[in-house]
Structure formats: C-alpha cells, structure tokens
A tleap script that builds the chain and sets N, CA, C and O, in Angstrom:
source leaprc.protein.ff14SB
mol = sequence {
  NMET ASP THR TYR GLY SER CYS ASP LEU VAL
  LEU ALA LEU ALA ASN GLN GLU GLY GLY ALA
  HIE VAL ASP PRO LYS PRO LYS LYS LYS TRP
  VAL GLU LEU LYS LYS VAL GLY VAL GLY PHE
  SER THR VAL ASP VAL VAL GLY ASN SER ILE
  PRO LEU HIE ASN PRO ALA ILE PRO ASN VAL
  THR GLN ILE ALA PHE GLU VAL GLU VAL SER
  LEU HIE GLU GLN LEU PRO CSER
}
set mol.1.N position { 85.572 107.788 123.800 }
set mol.1.CA position { 86.047 108.576 122.784 }
set mol.1.C position { 84.899 109.184 121.989 }
set mol.1.O position { 83.932 108.478 121.703 }
set mol.2.N position { 84.956 110.389 121.641 }
set mol.2.CA position { 83.904 111.009 120.742 }
set mol.2.C position { 83.969 110.383 119.425 }
set mol.2.O position { 84.984 109.811 119.028 }
set mol.3.N position { 82.801 110.495 118.686 }
set mol.3.CA position { 82.850 109.940 117.391 }
set mol.3.C position { 82.965 111.026 116.313 }
set mol.3.O position { 82.656 112.198 116.525 }
set mol.4.N position { 83.415 110.575 115.173 }
set mol.4.CA position { 83.581 111.458 114.009 }
set mol.4.C position { 82.546 111.141 112.919 }
set mol.4.O position { 82.330 109.977 112.582 }
set mol.5.N position { 81.909 112.191 112.372 }
set mol.5.CA position { 81.105 111.941 111.193 }
set mol.5.C position { 81.981 112.133 109.930 }
set mol.5.O position { 83.146 112.526 109.994 }
set mol.6.N position { 81.369 111.843 108.829 }
set mol.6.CA position { 82.119 111.957 107.542 }
set mol.6.C position { 82.743 113.352 107.336 }
set mol.6.O position { 83.914 113.450 106.971 }
set mol.7.N position { 82.000 114.388 107.559 }
set mol.7.CA position { 82.564 115.762 107.442 }
set mol.7.C position { 83.699 115.958 108.441 }
set mol.7.O position { 84.742 116.474 108.039 }
set mol.8.N position { 83.575 115.594 109.677 }
set mol.8.CA position { 84.571 115.699 110.620 }
set mol.8.C position { 85.898 115.028 110.200 }
set mol.8.O position { 86.978 115.602 110.337 }
set mol.9.N position { 85.772 113.820 109.696 }
set mol.9.CA position { 87.019 113.054 109.239 }
set mol.9.C position { 87.625 113.855 108.107 }
set mol.9.O position { 88.834 114.081 108.167 }
set mol.10.N position { 86.934 114.304 107.098 }
set mol.10.CA position { 87.504 114.969 105.958 }
set mol.10.C position { 88.229 116.240 106.433 }
set mol.10.O position { 89.389 116.487 106.106 }
set mol.11.N position { 87.479 117.037 107.228 }
set mol.11.CA position { 88.052 118.347 107.663 }
set mol.11.C position { 89.267 118.073 108.611 }
set mol.11.O position { 90.290 118.744 108.480 }
set mol.12.N position { 89.175 117.155 109.506 }
set mol.12.CA position { 90.267 116.922 110.398 }
set mol.12.C position { 91.495 116.478 109.591 }
set mol.12.O position { 92.609 116.943 109.829 }
set mol.13.N position { 91.279 115.604 108.670 }
set mol.13.CA position { 92.447 115.144 107.867 }
set mol.13.C position { 93.054 116.266 107.057 }
set mol.13.O position { 94.273 116.327 106.899 }
set mol.14.N position { 92.236 117.144 106.547 }
set mol.14.CA position { 92.773 118.274 105.763 }
set mol.14.C position { 93.404 119.314 106.642 }
set mol.14.O position { 94.422 119.894 106.265 }
set mol.15.N position { 92.832 119.577 107.816 }
set mol.15.CA position { 93.309 120.641 108.629 }
set mol.15.C position { 94.277 120.295 109.742 }
set mol.15.O position { 94.858 121.210 110.325 }
set mol.16.N position { 94.489 119.018 110.075 }
set mol.16.CA position { 95.357 118.594 111.146 }
set mol.16.C position { 96.433 117.610 110.703 }
set mol.16.O position { 97.420 117.383 111.402 }
set mol.17.N position { 96.219 117.040 109.541 }
set mol.17.CA position { 97.147 115.962 109.199 }
set mol.17.C position { 97.978 116.195 107.973 }
set mol.17.O position { 98.663 115.292 107.490 }
set mol.18.N position { 97.920 117.430 107.456 }
set mol.18.CA position { 98.763 117.740 106.328 }
set mol.18.C position { 98.088 117.970 105.010 }
set mol.18.O position { 98.749 118.239 104.007 }
set mol.19.N position { 96.761 117.867 104.994 }
set mol.19.CA position { 96.017 118.158 103.725 }
set mol.19.C position { 96.198 119.569 103.415 }
set mol.19.O position { 96.696 119.878 102.332 }
set mol.20.N position { 95.837 120.475 104.273 }
set mol.20.CA position { 96.045 121.928 104.176 }
set mol.20.C position { 97.268 122.372 104.942 }
set mol.20.O position { 98.056 123.186 104.461 }
set mol.21.N position { 97.415 121.856 106.085 }
set mol.21.CA position { 98.600 122.104 106.966 }
set mol.21.C position { 98.642 121.110 108.063 }
set mol.21.O position { 97.674 120.375 108.258 }
set mol.22.N position { 99.713 121.048 108.790 }
set mol.22.CA position { 99.809 120.121 109.945 }
set mol.22.C position { 99.632 120.961 111.222 }
set mol.22.O position { 100.399 121.890 111.476 }
set mol.23.N position { 98.617 120.618 112.013 }
set mol.23.CA position { 98.340 121.281 113.218 }
set mol.23.C position { 99.307 120.918 114.271 }
set mol.23.O position { 99.369 119.747 114.646 }
set mol.24.N position { 100.119 121.890 114.812 }
set mol.24.CA position { 101.084 121.511 115.854 }
set mol.24.C position { 100.466 121.033 117.144 }
set mol.24.O position { 101.098 120.311 117.915 }
set mol.25.N position { 99.174 121.451 117.393 }
set mol.25.CA position { 98.476 120.999 118.591 }
set mol.25.C position { 97.070 120.471 118.221 }
set mol.25.O position { 96.061 121.149 118.418 }
set mol.26.N position { 97.045 119.164 117.647 }
set mol.26.CA position { 95.814 118.668 117.191 }
set mol.26.C position { 94.873 118.426 118.363 }
set mol.26.O position { 95.328 118.279 119.498 }
set mol.27.N position { 93.571 118.382 118.106 }
set mol.27.CA position { 92.638 118.125 119.126 }
set mol.27.C position { 92.743 116.720 119.731 }
set mol.27.O position { 93.072 115.753 119.044 }
set mol.28.N position { 92.460 116.637 121.017 }
set mol.28.CA position { 92.567 115.293 121.729 }
set mol.28.C position { 91.804 114.228 120.962 }
set mol.28.O position { 92.329 113.128 120.786 }
set mol.29.N position { 90.613 114.493 120.505 }
set mol.29.CA position { 89.751 113.532 119.820 }
set mol.29.C position { 90.492 113.009 118.577 }
set mol.29.O position { 90.414 111.811 118.305 }
set mol.30.N position { 91.167 113.807 117.851 }
set mol.30.CA position { 91.883 113.412 116.638 }
set mol.30.C position { 93.064 112.532 117.032 }
set mol.30.O position { 93.297 111.493 116.415 }
set mol.31.N position { 93.838 112.958 118.096 }
set mol.31.CA position { 95.006 112.101 118.538 }
set mol.31.C position { 94.510 110.767 118.909 }
set mol.31.O position { 95.092 109.759 118.507 }
set mol.32.N position { 93.411 110.706 119.695 }
set mol.32.CA position { 92.934 109.351 120.128 }
set mol.32.C position { 92.448 108.450 118.925 }
set mol.32.O position { 92.646 107.235 118.904 }
set mol.33.N position { 91.808 109.131 117.943 }
set mol.33.CA position { 91.360 108.359 116.775 }
set mol.33.C position { 92.506 107.773 116.037 }
set mol.33.O position { 92.406 106.650 115.543 }
set mol.34.N position { 93.640 108.513 115.933 }
set mol.34.CA position { 94.782 107.986 115.152 }
set mol.34.C position { 95.444 106.792 115.892 }
set mol.34.O position { 96.202 106.048 115.270 }
set mol.35.N position { 95.185 106.603 117.148 }
set mol.35.CA position { 95.799 105.471 117.796 }
set mol.35.C position { 95.014 104.151 117.655 }
set mol.35.O position { 95.519 103.083 118.001 }
set mol.36.N position { 93.810 104.239 117.157 }
set mol.36.CA position { 92.915 103.133 116.927 }
set mol.36.C position { 93.488 102.303 115.803 }
set mol.36.O position { 93.766 102.844 114.733 }
set mol.37.N position { 93.682 100.971 116.005 }
set mol.37.CA position { 94.088 100.104 114.889 }
set mol.37.C position { 92.957 99.874 113.932 }
set mol.37.O position { 91.785 99.955 114.300 }
set mol.38.N position { 93.326 99.570 112.640 }
set mol.38.CA position { 92.285 99.350 111.671 }
set mol.38.C position { 92.144 97.839 111.428 }
set mol.38.O position { 91.363 97.436 110.566 }
set mol.39.N position { 92.871 97.004 112.156 }
set mol.39.CA position { 92.696 95.516 112.082 }
set mol.39.C position { 93.521 94.944 110.928 }
set mol.39.O position { 93.329 93.765 110.628 }
set mol.40.N position { 94.413 95.657 110.258 }
set mol.40.CA position { 95.279 95.202 109.248 }
set mol.40.C position { 96.722 95.528 109.530 }
set mol.40.O position { 97.011 96.445 110.299 }
set mol.41.N position { 97.604 94.822 108.943 }
set mol.41.CA position { 99.020 95.201 109.075 }
set mol.41.C position { 99.713 94.991 107.801 }
set mol.41.O position { 99.183 94.365 106.884 }
set mol.42.N position { 100.918 95.514 107.721 }
set mol.42.CA position { 101.738 95.406 106.517 }
set mol.42.C position { 103.032 94.751 107.047 }
set mol.42.O position { 103.232 94.579 108.249 }
set mol.43.N position { 103.912 94.391 106.061 }
set mol.43.CA position { 105.177 93.710 106.380 }
set mol.43.C position { 106.254 94.569 105.779 }
set mol.43.O position { 106.171 94.975 104.620 }
set mol.44.N position { 107.279 94.849 106.581 }
set mol.44.CA position { 108.415 95.610 106.042 }
set mol.44.C position { 109.365 94.691 105.237 }
set mol.44.O position { 109.080 93.507 105.060 }
set mol.45.N position { 110.490 95.247 104.753 }
set mol.45.CA position { 111.400 94.448 103.874 }
set mol.45.C position { 112.081 93.280 104.605 }
set mol.45.O position { 112.525 92.322 103.973 }
set mol.46.N position { 112.158 93.368 105.909 }
set mol.46.CA position { 112.822 92.234 106.678 }
set mol.46.C position { 111.769 91.332 107.298 }
set mol.46.O position { 112.118 90.447 108.080 }
set mol.47.N position { 110.504 91.519 106.982 }
set mol.47.CA position { 109.512 90.578 107.470 }
set mol.47.C position { 108.849 90.938 108.798 }
set mol.47.O position { 108.127 90.121 109.370 }
set mol.48.N position { 109.086 92.137 109.284 }
set mol.48.CA position { 108.389 92.569 110.571 }
set mol.48.C position { 106.949 93.046 110.193 }
set mol.48.O position { 106.720 93.779 109.231 }
set mol.49.N position { 106.014 92.564 111.036 }
set mol.49.CA position { 104.606 93.010 110.881 }
set mol.49.C position { 104.425 94.316 111.502 }
set mol.49.O position { 104.779 94.502 112.666 }
set mol.50.N position { 103.863 95.287 110.748 }
set mol.50.CA position { 103.645 96.639 111.247 }
set mol.50.C position { 102.111 96.913 111.237 }
set mol.50.O position { 101.514 97.025 110.167 }
set mol.51.N position { 101.491 97.017 112.414 }
set mol.51.CA position { 100.072 97.333 112.429 }
set mol.51.C position { 99.782 98.670 111.833 }
set mol.51.O position { 100.524 99.636 112.012 }
set mol.52.N position { 98.634 98.711 111.083 }
set mol.52.CA position { 98.223 99.947 110.509 }
set mol.52.C position { 97.266 100.650 111.483 }
set mol.52.O position { 96.362 100.037 112.050 }
set mol.53.N position { 97.507 101.997 111.662 }
set mol.53.CA position { 96.679 102.777 112.525 }
set mol.53.C position { 96.038 103.984 111.675 }
set mol.53.O position { 96.214 104.110 110.463 }
set mol.54.N position { 95.342 104.774 112.396 }
set mol.54.CA position { 94.684 105.975 111.768 }
set mol.54.C position { 93.641 105.569 110.770 }
set mol.54.O position { 93.880 105.643 109.565 }
set mol.55.N position { 92.462 105.132 111.245 }
set mol.55.CA position { 91.453 104.746 110.350 }
set mol.55.C position { 90.850 105.922 109.557 }
set mol.55.O position { 90.043 105.685 108.658 }
set mol.56.N position { 91.202 107.137 109.852 }
set mol.56.CA position { 90.681 108.268 109.120 }
set mol.56.C position { 91.078 108.264 107.611 }
set mol.56.O position { 90.279 108.577 106.728 }
set mol.57.N position { 92.296 107.907 107.388 }
set mol.57.CA position { 92.783 107.869 105.960 }
set mol.57.C position { 91.996 106.923 105.097 }
set mol.57.O position { 91.507 107.358 104.055 }
set mol.58.N position { 91.830 105.644 105.446 }
set mol.58.CA position { 91.052 104.773 104.575 }
set mol.58.C position { 89.572 105.155 104.561 }
set mol.58.O position { 88.908 104.881 103.561 }
set mol.59.N position { 89.034 105.747 105.568 }
set mol.59.CA position { 87.666 106.107 105.665 }
set mol.59.C position { 87.431 107.353 104.713 }
set mol.59.O position { 86.413 107.423 104.025 }
set mol.60.N position { 88.352 108.274 104.701 }
set mol.60.CA position { 88.195 109.511 103.768 }
set mol.60.C position { 88.372 108.998 102.374 }
set mol.60.O position { 87.649 109.494 101.509 }
set mol.61.N position { 89.238 108.070 102.033 }
set mol.61.CA position { 89.425 107.509 100.750 }
set mol.61.C position { 88.070 106.875 100.292 }
set mol.61.O position { 87.632 107.095 99.163 }
set mol.62.N position { 87.449 106.120 101.153 }
set mol.62.CA position { 86.161 105.506 100.845 }
set mol.62.C position { 85.058 106.547 100.575 }
set mol.62.O position { 84.242 106.415 99.662 }
set mol.63.N position { 85.085 107.604 101.438 }
set mol.63.CA position { 84.083 108.660 101.214 }
set mol.63.C position { 84.282 109.333 99.881 }
set mol.63.O position { 83.295 109.599 99.195 }
set mol.64.N position { 85.464 109.614 99.488 }
set mol.64.CA position { 85.810 110.214 98.188 }
set mol.64.C position { 85.282 109.290 97.060 }
set mol.64.O position { 84.576 109.722 96.149 }
set mol.65.N position { 85.653 108.030 97.169 }
set mol.65.CA position { 85.147 107.045 96.173 }
set mol.65.C position { 83.588 107.107 96.004 }
set mol.65.O position { 83.042 107.200 94.905 }
set mol.66.N position { 82.942 107.048 97.176 }
set mol.66.CA position { 81.424 107.028 97.070 }
set mol.66.C position { 80.912 108.344 96.532 }
set mol.66.O position { 79.929 108.301 95.792 }
set mol.67.N position { 81.475 109.529 96.823 }
set mol.67.CA position { 81.107 110.781 96.212 }
set mol.67.C position { 81.291 110.704 94.677 }
set mol.67.O position { 80.420 111.116 93.910 }
set mol.68.N position { 82.442 110.168 94.263 }
set mol.68.CA position { 82.655 110.080 92.849 }
set mol.68.C position { 81.642 109.197 92.119 }
set mol.68.O position { 81.103 109.591 91.085 }
set mol.69.N position { 81.388 108.010 92.654 }
set mol.69.CA position { 80.424 107.054 92.088 }
set mol.69.C position { 78.999 107.757 92.036 }
set mol.69.O position { 78.291 107.712 91.030 }
set mol.70.N position { 78.651 108.393 93.179 }
set mol.70.CA position { 77.279 109.055 93.201 }
set mol.70.C position { 77.191 110.119 92.123 }
set mol.70.O position { 76.157 110.237 91.466 }
set mol.71.N position { 78.241 110.895 91.924 }
set mol.71.CA position { 78.225 111.959 90.943 }
set mol.71.C position { 78.107 111.352 89.537 }
set mol.71.O position { 77.339 111.859 88.719 }
set mol.72.N position { 78.821 110.320 89.253 }
set mol.72.CA position { 78.730 109.653 87.946 }
set mol.72.C position { 77.375 109.026 87.671 }
set mol.72.O position { 76.914 108.972 86.531 }
set mol.73.N position { 76.714 108.529 88.798 }
set mol.73.CA position { 75.423 107.903 88.587 }
set mol.73.C position { 74.350 108.976 88.377 }
set mol.73.O position { 73.375 108.730 87.666 }
set mol.74.N position { 74.507 110.158 88.977 }
set mol.74.CA position { 73.441 111.163 88.953 }
set mol.74.C position { 73.657 112.222 87.894 }
set mol.74.O position { 72.704 112.937 87.582 }
set mol.75.N position { 74.804 112.373 87.334 }
set mol.75.CA position { 75.028 113.447 86.356 }
set mol.75.C position { 74.858 112.830 84.943 }
set mol.75.O position { 75.178 111.662 84.723 }
set mol.76.N position { 74.343 113.652 83.990 }
set mol.76.CA position { 74.207 113.164 82.634 }
set mol.76.C position { 75.617 112.919 82.041 }
set mol.76.O position { 76.600 113.546 82.433 }
set mol.77.N position { 75.660 111.988 81.093 }
set mol.77.CA position { 76.925 111.593 80.497 }
set mol.77.C position { 77.563 112.790 79.810 }
set mol.77.O position { 78.647 112.668 79.239 }
savepdb mol mol.pdb
quit
C-alpha cells in the first residue's frame, strides 16, 4: 500500500470523506487506508466489540492539535 504524508491525509479527508464533499469514486489508496485497523475498539449498547478503522481521522486530529500548539508557542501572546 502507498503511504500518506500529513498533507495527503488532510486533503484526502477533506476531499473524499465529507470535509468538503464525498467523492463517489475515491482513490484506491484511500479505500485501502480506511480498511486498516487502528488497534482500538469500542463497545455498543449491547456489549458487542466494534473495531475502529480509518486511521486518517485520528491522525488528522493529532495534526490539527500539533499545529495549534505550535502556533500558540510561536506567536506572541
């Protein structure tokens, strides 16, 4: 599978997954990435374990957090 850089993740999430619109024919690389498990699961109301997929979403969340922290550290108060 091809790899994604930070910019690729942000743009793919925005342009193929509903940030700006939902791409009816997403790129194969994006479809494959969404199938990768992130190693965590959640539990539904009846106790079934549901594995979490699509590592792009938590990765983009982390990227946004790091950008915000960097801006706060580098900009004057």
